[in-house]
SEROLUM-328997 format. One record per residue (C-alpha): residue in one letter; x, z, y. Coordinates in steps of 0.02 Angstrom, whole numbers, plus 50000, padded with zeros to 5 digits. Layout:
<pts>
A;X;Z;Y
...
</pts>
This chain:
<pts>
M;47192;52633;52660
S;47368;52559;52650
Q;47393;52439;52813
P;47315;52268;52754
E;47399;52114;52745
R;47340;51991;52868
F;47302;51813;52838
E;47213;51690;52938
I;47092;51626;52784
L;47044;51744;52677
I;46950;51664;52539
L;46842;51763;52399
G;46798;51664;52249
S;46901;51490;52216
G;46751;51391;52167
A;46737;51214;52224
G;46710;51240;52393
G;46806;51376;52417
K;46972;51303;52309
L;46958;51142;52446
L;46954;51245;52583
A;47094;51340;52550
W;47193;51187;52514
H;47144;51109;52674
M;47158;51252;52762
A;47338;51282;52697
R;47408;51119;52719
S;47359;51137;52904
G;47476;51270;52917
R;47343;51416;52915
R;47423;51571;52798
T;47288;51562;52674
A;47231;51680;52519
V;47114;51653;52369
V;47070;51795;52288
E;46991;51746;52110
R;46925;51858;51967
R;46937;51765;51818
W;46918;51578;51828
I;47059;51471;51901
G;46948;51325;52013
G;46793;51413;51984
S;46646;51403;51826
C;46630;51216;51850
P;46813;51168;51761
N;46805;51324;51646
I;46631;51358;51594
N;46515;51241;51658
C;46501;51069;51709
L;46652;50992;51648
P;46682;51106;51474
S;46491;51074;51421
K;46514;50881;51476
N;46648;50871;51355
E;46562;50972;51206
I;46407;50856;51241
W;46505;50701;51253
S;46571;50767;51053
A;46378;50761;51012
K;46358;50598;51066
V;46496;50548;50939
A;46413;50642;50820
H;46235;50561;50844
M;46320;50390;50854
V;46415;50405;50684
H;46249;50474;50600
H;46157;50320;50668
A;46316;50198;50630
A;46225;50100;50499
Q;46089;50017;50617
F;46231;49951;50728
G;46320;49877;50553
T;46445;49991;50540
V;46465;50080;50376
T;46504;50278;50355
G;46534;50399;50209
P;46492;50590;50211
V;46498;50658;50406
A;46554;50838;50434
I;46554;50941;50607
D;46722;51036;50631
M;46661;51154;50768
A;46823;51210;50779
T;46910;51048;50839
V;46746;51031;50966
R;46817;51189;51031
Q;46991;51141;51041
R;46945;50996;51134
K;46865;51052;51271
R;47001;51198;51287
A;47146;51070;51290
M;47039;51001;51436
V;47019;51162;51523
D;47217;51197;51525
D;47237;51020;51598
L;47109;51069;51718
I;47169;51252;51770
A;47354;51169;51760
M;47300;51051;51886
H;47228;51181;52008
L;47388;51287;51982
Q;47494;51140;52062
N;47372;51114;52211
Y;47400;51296;52270
Q;47566;51281;52251
T;47586;51105;52335
S;47473;51175;52478
G;47541;51356;52500
A;47398;51422;52497
E;47426;51587;52378
L;47313;51621;52227
I;47286;51806;52211
M;47212;51843;52041
G;47103;51983;52055
S;46937;52091;52080
G;46893;52103;52285
R;46769;52226;52359
F;46755;52242;52531
V;46822;52398;52626
A;46782;52350;52796
P;46737;52229;52890
K;46851;52055;52861
T;46936;52183;52765
L;46977;52176;52550
E;47024;52285;52416
V;47097;52178;52283
R;47119;52278;52112
L;47240;52151;52033
N;47234;52103;51867
D;47396;52173;51825
G;47332;52355;51889
A;47416;52358;52064
T;47302;52353;52215
R;47323;52244;52378
V;47233;52264;52537
L;47204;52096;52635
A;47115;52055;52807
G;47074;51883;52849
D;47040;51815;53040
Q;46910;51718;52948
V;46824;51758;52805
F;46726;51652;52658
L;46645;51705;52508
N;46635;51588;52365
V;46583;51714;52228
G;46460;51586;52126
T;46334;51656;52013
H;46305;51718;51840
A;46177;51716;51688
A;46024;51818;51711
I;45980;51914;51537
P;45771;51918;51556
S;45718;52099;51526
V;45632;52069;51348
P;45666;52223;51244
G;45781;52202;51121
L;45865;52049;51214
E;46006;52144;51280
A;46059;52240;51143
A;46056;52060;51022
R;46208;52008;51109
P;46140;51818;51171
L;46249;51688;51196
T;46260;51641;51377
N;46333;51473;51420
I;46507;51541;51416
E;46491;51602;51238
A;46409;51451;51186
L;46548;51353;51245
E;46670;51450;51137
L;46583;51440;50961
D;46683;51392;50821
Y;46545;51381;50679
L;46378;51298;50685
P;46242;51407;50693
P;46105;51373;50583
H;45951;51401;50693
L;46000;51416;50881
I;45855;51484;50981
V;45852;51438;51162
L;45757;51534;51287
G;45738;51425;51455
G;45675;51270;51444
G;45784;51191;51605
Y;45954;51109;51603
V;46069;51219;51546
G;45948;51249;51412
L;45912;51076;51352
E;46087;51010;51362
F;46134;51128;51262
A;45988;51129;51143
Q;46020;50938;51106
A;46207;50948;51072
Y;46195;51097;50941
R;46044;50975;50855
R;46159;50837;50844
F;46291;50937;50802
G;46187;50985;50646
S;46099;51151;50686
R;45908;51177;50677
V;45854;51227;50869
T;45708;51285;50962
V;45680;51298;51141
I;45554;51450;51204
Q;45500;51399;51378
H;45394;51541;51492
G;45327;51411;51590
P;45185;51281;51561
Q;45312;51137;51560
L;45508;51107;51516
M;45611;51085;51703
D;45490;51162;51822
R;45545;51081;51964
E;45512;50890;51892
D;45361;50797;51891
P;45239;50815;51721
D;45286;50654;51665
V;45469;50673;51673
A;45467;50830;51590
A;45333;50759;51443
E;45449;50607;51405
V;45620;50743;51424
Q;45506;50830;51277
R;45453;50676;51188
I;45628;50636;51174
L;45721;50796;51116
S;45542;50828;51000
D;45591;50663;50922
E;45772;50708;50883
G;45695;50892;50774
I;45698;50994;50921
H;45549;51126;50914
V;45491;51175;51066
L;45356;51280;51139
V;45325;51299;51308
A;45201;51429;51403
A;45269;51544;51278
E;45314;51732;51320
T;45472;51810;51218
L;45382;52005;51178
H;45525;52065;51066
V;45708;52036;51005
H;45759;52095;50840
G;45943;52092;50770
R;46089;52031;50834
S;46143;51839;50889
G;46264;51769;50766
E;46206;51852;50613
E;46024;51874;50600
V;45871;51872;50746
S;45694;51875;50759
L;45586;51848;50911
V;45399;51887;50939
V;45330;51769;51037
R;45144;51745;51134
T;45105;51569;51136
S;44921;51506;51187
S;44881;51493;50981
G;44921;51655;50963
E;45077;51763;50919
Q;45212;51692;50824
H;45377;51765;50725
I;45523;51657;50738
E;45669;51691;50643
G;45845;51619;50679
S;46034;51637;50686
D;46081;51655;50847
I;46010;51654;51025
L;46052;51563;51188
V;45977;51646;51365
A;45979;51493;51489
A;45844;51581;51597
G;45930;51575;51773
R;46052;51627;51875
I;46099;51770;51972
P;46226;51783;52135
N;46390;51887;52102
T;46374;51969;52258
A;46324;52164;52183
G;46462;52277;52215
I;46573;52197;52313
G;46569;52276;52489
L;46462;52169;52571
E;46357;52304;52685
K;46535;52362;52724
A;46569;52208;52808
G;46424;52174;52884
V;46358;52033;52774
E;46155;52011;52746
V;46085;51962;52570
D;45902;51906;52544
D;45786;51989;52424
R;45845;51910;52272
G;46037;51938;52322
Y;46097;51778;52405
I;46212;51787;52556
R;46093;51743;52710
V;46181;51605;52806
N;46111;51473;52946
E;46122;51301;52915
R;46322;51294;52976
L;46328;51440;52823
E;46376;51574;52943
T;46337;51738;52882
S;46276;51888;52976
A;46436;51949;53001
S;46555;51871;53157
E;46692;51746;53088
V;46620;51753;52883
W;46535;51609;52794
A;46473;51557;52626
I;46480;51435;52485
G;46394;51366;52376
E;46279;51455;52252
C;46315;51649;52327
A;46235;51549;52495
G;46062;51494;52417
S;46143;51325;52403
P;46076;51191;52267
Q;46172;51251;52112
F;46273;51102;52083
T;46459;51074;52105
H;46434;50923;52225
V;46334;51037;52344
S;46476;51181;52357
E;46607;51032;52392
D;46493;50980;52537
D;46481;51155;52607
F;46672;51126;52610
R;46639;50979;52732
I;46512;51063;52848
I;46616;51212;52866
R;46776;51113;52889
D;46701;50967;53005
N;46627;51118;53104
L;46782;51228;53116
A;46856;51075;53199
G;46734;51071;53332
G;46594;50933;53220
K;46422;50997;53221
R;46362;50961;53051
S;46239;51054;52966
T;46157;51090;52792
R;45961;51018;52848
D;45916;50868;52771
R;46044;50836;52648
L;46017;50698;52509
V;46057;50805;52339
P;46063;50733;52201
Y;46081;50781;52026
C;46084;50746;51836
M;46031;50835;51698
F;46148;50756;51537
I;46070;50748;51403
D;46064;50573;51312
P;45991;50483;51404
P;46017;50564;51553
L;45896;50607;51686
A;45952;50562;51871
H;45846;50605;52021
V;45881;50592;52217
G;45756;50619;52371
L;45559;50670;52333
S;45465;50706;52194
E;45279;50656;52175
G;45252;50847;52180
E;45338;50881;52327
A;45271;50717;52411
Q;45106;50789;52380
R;45138;50982;52427
Q;45231;50916;52607
G;45079;50784;52629
V;45210;50633;52624
S;45118;50466;52614
V;45182;50363;52459
R;45187;50215;52355
V;45228;50240;52176
A;45332;50123;52060
R;45361;50130;51879
L;45473;50042;51753
P;45509;50077;51575
T;45684;50083;51544
S;45652;49950;51389
A;45601;49818;51513
V;45787;49821;51585
L;45879;49706;51477
R;46030;49788;51439
T;45944;49885;51336
Q;45914;49755;51218
T;46096;49735;51185
S;46118;49943;51162
D;45952;49996;51083
E;45962;50123;51211
R;45769;50082;51272
Q;45711;50288;51308
G;45638;50339;51467
F;45581;50257;51619
M;45613;50229;51798
K;45508;50303;51943
T;45518;50269;52142
L;45444;50329;52291
V;45401;50223;52431
G;45339;50271;52618
G;45138;50235;52624
S;45168;50136;52795
D;45341;50082;52798
D;45484;50014;52687
R;45566;50185;52660
I;45636;50235;52502
R;45582;50405;52473
G;45628;50457;52303
F;45707;50393;52148
T;45711;50460;51963
M;45778;50383;51801
I;45766;50436;51615
G;45873;50316;51536
A;46054;50265;51498
E;46189;50270;51637
A;46056;50352;51755
G;46176;50444;51865
E;46255;50269;51906
V;46113;50190;51937
M;46038;50323;52054
A;46189;50322;52154
A;46146;50154;52194
V;45985;50187;52263
Q;46038;50347;52353
T;46184;50242;52442
A;46027;50126;52520
M;45930;50292;52532
L;46075;50340;52641
A;46092;50182;52733
D;45890;50172;52783
L;45871;50010;52689
P;45715;49951;52677
Y;45661;49937;52478
P;45661;49755;52466
R;45837;49742;52496
L;45864;49820;52335
R;45714;49720;52269
D;45793;49561;52315
A;45979;49607;52284
V;46078;49494;52157
L;46124;49631;52040
A;46238;49589;51900
H;46178;49530;51732
P;46171;49624;51593
T;46181;49800;51681
M;46073;49926;51692
V;46069;49948;51883
E;46013;49755;51862
G;45812;49852;51816
L;45812;49907;52000
G;45748;49748;52050
S;45607;49721;51920
L;45576;49924;51976
F;45564;49879;52167
S;45441;49725;52124
N;45343;49832;52061
V;45310;49945;52211
P;45117;49913;52288
P;45098;49827;52434
R;45032;49935;52590
S;44842;49896;52594
V;44833;49936;52398
L;44811;50129;52384
S;44919;50212;52230
T;44823;50322;52120
R;44996;50409;52164
T;44996;50416;52350
Y;44984;50566;52450
G;44930;50602;52632
A;44874;50466;52763
Q;44890;50281;52762
</pts>
């Protein structure tokens, strides 16, 4: 092995947390290198968050045009040009890549395009994309390698060459019948988007409900919304066999509670979970341990089992959101500067960008029940918010959990227009530990969606009244 090039900071993977750390350290005067196999800036700006939301917005425009008459706008025949949809997405991605390259240049961090593998502790052999090889050693090493889509071990599925989120964003044609394996966030976002573009869509979910981490009422409302748009949903369904090839003709045999079904389609999209990109990168030679699912073992400071080696984002088992990877960066940055931050007790929000969107922060009812947490539950239909009378965006509901013996806000869920922005107001109150009456009695602008929080929190049962959804001792 050739003599390694030495860096103070060596980062494998350029995802959200890794790139922020690289730019910060380089601007602080540390000699920094980032090794990235393919996606400059990570998966979010290239193949996940932003590109998918770009195409989801195009699908929303298509949906609005198809329903323009109810708002008094008369249109002629409507056609979907998927090549233009894709080009709009690609243009955005190109702009984001240029922005990232500019940040590398101005920060002084060196971006090395190639595949890295540990050959010794804190030492990477990098096979560059141009065919050359470099050996790099870091005083401090950070792993930010992310995850990839899992392909379930269903007979015939891999041979069918199914789409994942990557390929689904590159289609320049409209699938006549898209079959989505997986009823989680990625699968449902794509399902609705392609239905709005004009595809026939079937969603097959192995579990008993869509979005298995959500409360049953949330899953049922999302299923109702999607079914009303013409998406066929099968839950508690096991795919037994796949024939054919995605993009041509496919046939699935599916076992349901009512017996076996044969489903014919044109394309298959697999959205059935993620696998960490930790295999084959020599972690054992670096002294970095992984768990039984392949995620890197870290403590609450994101330190691995190897000295001076940290892990960031999804590969460390952190919740699989860009904003969490960014917080991982902040934890590491502050701890390296002498702070004492940890991943414990983080208040992690998330959104699913179907239309209307789903937003959640804090405890769900199911989590409260499992943890024995006493809560009072209040609900409000989205249609009760006056803003929806102006926009006709009346689907969904808000739900909040408040402490059973105090007035702390313990959780919030919303399905409805602008749910992410409304959730942020509740999250801010939770971070400030404000009692719920402060939101209930706040002067909120009219007519806005956030105005509904006043009515929602007015529905919180008194402490002396036991709600049917109150868990734990009072």
